[in-house]
LOTORVEX-844437 format. One line per field, with one value per residue (C-alpha): residue number from 0; x, y, z. Coordinates in Angstrom, 2 decimals. Layout:
<nodes>
roro c(NUM  ...) .
u c(X  ...) .
v c(Y  ...) .
w c(Z  ...) .
</nodes>
This chain:
<nodes>
roro c(0  1  2  3  4  5  6  7  8  9  10  11  12  13  14  15  16  17  18  19  20  21  22  23  24  25  26  27  28  29  30  31  32  33  34  35  36  37  38  39  40  41  42  43  44  45  46  47  48  49  50  51  52  53  54  55  56  57  58  59  60  61  62  63  64  65  66  67  68  69  70  71  72  73  74  75  76  77  78  79  80  81  82  83  84  85  86  87  88  89  90  91  92  93  94  95  96  97  98  99  100  101  102  103  104  105  106  107  108  109  110  111  112  113  114  115  116  117  118  119  120  121  122  123  124  125  126  127  128  129  130  131  132  133  134  135  136  137  138  139  140  141  142  143  144  145  146  147  148  149  150  151  152  153  154  155  156  157  158  159  160  161  162  163  164  165  166  167  168  169) .
u c(63.86  60.63  60.23  58.60  61.84  63.00  59.88  59.43  63.27  61.74  58.68  61.05  63.65  60.75  59.72  63.18  64.31  61.26  61.59  65.13  64.37  61.62  63.57  66.73  63.96  62.94  66.19  67.40  64.39  62.89  59.43  59.09  59.73  58.03  60.35  63.28  60.89  59.33  62.89  63.92  60.96  61.02  64.49  63.91  60.85  62.79  66.54  67.08  65.61  66.47  69.96  71.28  69.32  71.11  74.05  74.22  73.26  75.74  78.63  77.55  77.81  81.26  82.88  81.31  82.20  82.98  85.34  87.04  89.53  88.93  85.57  84.59  87.60  87.04  83.58  84.04  86.82  84.82  81.60  83.82  85.77  83.82  80.08  79.89  81.22  79.44  76.12  77.11  77.19  74.31  71.78  73.19  72.49  69.45  68.05  68.54  66.67  63.62  63.81  62.84  66.94  67.97  70.93  73.16  72.13  72.14  75.78  77.01  75.13  77.18  80.55  79.92  78.77  80.23  83.75  82.32  79.75  81.87  84.90  81.96  80.07  83.34  84.05  81.21  79.21  82.18  81.76  78.12  79.12  81.69  78.56  76.21  78.61  79.82  76.97  73.75  72.38  72.19  68.49  68.16  71.06  68.91  66.47  69.66  71.11  67.50  68.05  71.89  70.07  67.63  70.94  72.50  69.11  69.38  72.99  72.57  69.25  71.27  74.27  72.04  70.25  73.63  74.90  71.39  71.48  75.57  74.51  71.23  73.75  76.41) .
v c(8.66  6.41  4.29  1.44  -0.42  -0.12  -1.33  -4.24  -5.22  -5.06  -7.53  -9.91  -10.22  -10.74  -13.57  -14.92  -14.44  -16.44  -19.40  -19.77  -20.33  -22.59  -24.76  -24.83  -26.12  -28.83  -29.54  -30.45  -32.54  -30.03  -29.11  -25.68  -23.05  -19.86  -17.40  -17.95  -17.56  -14.05  -12.84  -13.45  -12.45  -8.75  -8.96  -8.92  -6.18  -3.91  -4.12  -6.67  -5.02  -1.51  -1.29  -3.09  -0.86  2.57  0.67  0.08  3.80  4.75  2.47  3.89  7.18  6.96  5.06  5.70  3.65  7.07  8.75  5.95  3.87  0.45  0.93  -2.92  -3.53  -0.61  -1.54  -4.94  -4.40  -1.62  -3.99  -7.10  -5.27  -2.75  -3.84  -7.48  -7.04  -4.79  -6.23  -9.81  -8.26  -6.27  -8.97  -11.92  -9.40  -8.30  -11.45  -13.00  -9.47  -10.25  -13.53  -12.38  -12.76  -10.32  -8.01  -10.04  -13.35  -11.28  -10.21  -13.78  -15.24  -12.76  -12.94  -16.97  -16.77  -13.63  -14.73  -18.07  -16.57  -13.82  -16.08  -18.17  -14.71  -13.75  -17.56  -18.25  -14.96  -13.32  -14.46  -13.70  -10.19  -10.10  -11.05  -8.92  -5.73  -6.32  -7.72  -7.03  -3.41  -1.29  -1.23  -5.05  -5.76  -6.21  -8.52  -10.69  -10.61  -11.68  -14.98  -15.86  -14.43  -17.67  -20.21  -17.66  -17.91  -21.25  -21.16  -18.62  -20.37  -23.25  -21.99  -20.08  -23.11  -25.28  -22.51  -22.65  -26.42  -26.50  -23.97  -25.85  -28.84  -27.22) .
w c(-22.45  -22.38  -19.06  -21.28  -21.73  -18.33  -17.24  -19.70  -18.54  -14.67  -15.68  -17.68  -15.03  -12.20  -14.36  -15.11  -11.75  -10.49  -13.49  -12.27  -8.94  -9.14  -11.68  -9.01  -6.29  -8.81  -10.03  -6.68  -6.05  -3.33  -2.40  -3.47  -1.31  -1.69  0.22  -2.68  -5.20  -4.10  -3.14  -6.98  -8.16  -6.22  -6.96  -10.62  -10.37  -8.45  -9.66  -11.94  -14.94  -13.85  -12.89  -15.68  -18.06  -16.72  -16.39  -20.12  -20.92  -18.62  -20.12  -23.67  -22.74  -20.75  -23.84  -26.94  -30.01  -31.90  -29.38  -27.37  -28.37  -28.08  -26.60  -26.13  -23.94  -22.03  -21.80  -20.76  -18.04  -16.28  -16.20  -15.09  -12.77  -11.12  -12.02  -11.49  -8.46  -6.74  -8.37  -7.03  -3.26  -3.81  -4.90  -2.54  -0.07  -1.25  -1.76  1.43  2.83  0.51  1.89  5.70  6.99  9.27  8.54  10.32  8.71  5.16  5.76  6.74  3.99  1.72  2.96  2.68  -1.18  -2.09  -3.48  -4.87  -7.07  -7.96  -9.34  -11.24  -12.64  -14.14  -15.29  -16.98  -17.52  -19.27  -22.71  -22.55  -21.82  -24.47  -27.34  -25.30  -25.88  -28.87  -30.92  -28.80  -29.81  -26.68  -26.12  -26.33  -23.67  -20.42  -22.81  -23.72  -20.27  -18.70  -21.52  -19.78  -16.08  -16.24  -16.25  -13.58  -11.29  -11.36  -10.22  -7.28  -5.79  -6.32  -4.30  -1.74  -0.95  -0.41  2.16  3.99  3.63  5.86  7.88  9.38  9.84  11.26) .
</nodes>
């Protein structure tokens, strides 16, 4: 197995995360804050490319097309009901920690945003996962989701910023 593909995925995820955070702040009319940009960049660099890369390899082995009946449905159900909920929790917590928040503050933000973010993930990203799993070759799946991830990073950055603003005004 070559490490060049995971490295390419993590660099792309880093760039997409940073760009999504910057775009979210610009669209909101905010002054650019470096902490969220760094948090999204670090998350993409360390986890955003590698975890999905190995996840897509894993589900190809778990539900091989030639052996399994209804492989697309099984892959999609596994991704949507097991992987997505875990990754959303992990992402929200890790982004908060990368911004310098304490464990307690990260858990509080996770608790405040988790269900909203997971529901949005299921609602908006399921179609893209169907396309990804049905039509995109396994070696390009992370790259495809990186294109989708720009919009998702903007959404996450916006939700996290709104939750932080609510907290400050309370």
